[in-house]
N, C-alpha and C positions, 0 to 999 in steps of 0.2 A: 324424402327431400332434405330434412334436417335444417333447412333454412327457416329461421323465425322471421315473421313479418316485422319489419321495422319501418315506422313512419319517419321519413327524413324531411326536415324543414330547414329552410335557410332564413336567417334573421340578420338584419342590418342594424347597427347601433353606432351612435355618434359620440365622439368626445368633443364637446363644445366648451370653449373657454370664454370667460368674460375678460374685460380689460385688465382685471387684477390677477388673471391667471387661474381663477377658480373654475372648477369643472362642474357641468350640469349633470345632476342625477335625478331620476324619477323613481318613485316607489310603485311597485306592482300592486294592483288592486288585490285585496285579500282573497277574493274568490277565484283568482286566476292561477294557472300553473306557477309555482314558486311565488305565490302571493305573499306580499309584505316585504319581499326583498327589494333592495335598491338596485338600480341598473342604469346603464347608459341608455338614454332614450333612443327609441327606434321601433322596429317591429318586423313582422313577416314580409317576405317578398311574395307578391302575387304572381300567378302563372304569367309568364311572358314579360314580366317587368324587369328592367335592369336594376341592379342594386342601388345605384345612385337615385334613380326615380323613386324606388321604394322608400329610401331614406327621406327624400324631400317630402313625399306624400305623408309618411308617418309623422314627421316633425310638424307639418302643417296641421294634420288632424289632431295630434295629441297636445301640441304646445302652441299652435297658432303663429309659428315663425317660418320664414323662408330661409333656406341656407344655401351657401355657395362655397367655393373653394374646397370641394369635397375631395379628400385624398385618402387612399387606403393606408391603414396603420398595420394591422395584423389580423389573424383569424384564430378561432378556437373551435373545438368540437366538444359538445356536451352529450354524453350518452347515458341513457338509463333504459331499463327494460322496455322494449317496444318503441323507443323514441331516440332519434339521433338529431341533434340540432347543430347546424353549422352556423357559427356566428362570424359575421364580417364586420370588423371594426374600422370606422373611418374617422378622420378629423373633419370638422366642418365649422364654418363661421356663419353666424346669424347675419343675414343681409337685410332683413326687414321683419318688423313685428316685435312684440315684447312677449317673453315667455309667460304663458298663462296655462294653468292645468285644466285643459278642456274636458278631460275625462274624469275629473274629480280626484285625480291622483295627487300625491304630495310631490313637490319638486324642491330641490335644494341646490345651492351653489356651494361647492366644497373645495377648500384648498387641497392641492394634491396630497400633502402629508396627512390630511384628515381622512382620506379615502378608506384606509384600513379600519376605521372605527365604524363604518357602515356595513351592515350585513348585506352581502351581494352574492350573486350566483357564483359557484365554484369556477365556472368557465372564464370569469372575468379576472381571476386571481393574477395571472401572468401580466396582463395589461396593467392592472392596478400597481403591481410591483414596479413596472417600467415607468409609469407616470410618477410614482413616488420618488424613484431614484433620479429621474430627470428634473425633479422639482427644483426651480431656482432657489438658491440658498436665501 
């Protein structure tokens, strides 16, 4: 056969800004895949779930907020042996609730130009570059 089994998962993540243009990051729990890295909040899409639905659900579960005005930004693919992750990045706005770390994770609001100082998954690099370049002076 020659084909190696690869698990493919699709993940949704949101770029959420506050009134000052800062971007919300969450830190992955240390015991998880890529533990300790900072990331745009989100999570896995469940079977049969639309990406926007998954994003709303994950942000409610993880951060206790409702979001709206969800718009696609870009996508990325992360590959490692036996695993392929398709990441769908969206912009979203918090419509209700206040960000609280419901799963004990750290959260931070970061100015776009500060993003490169956070250790984040390699698949986020292109998006981070774009966010930094588009940062208002």
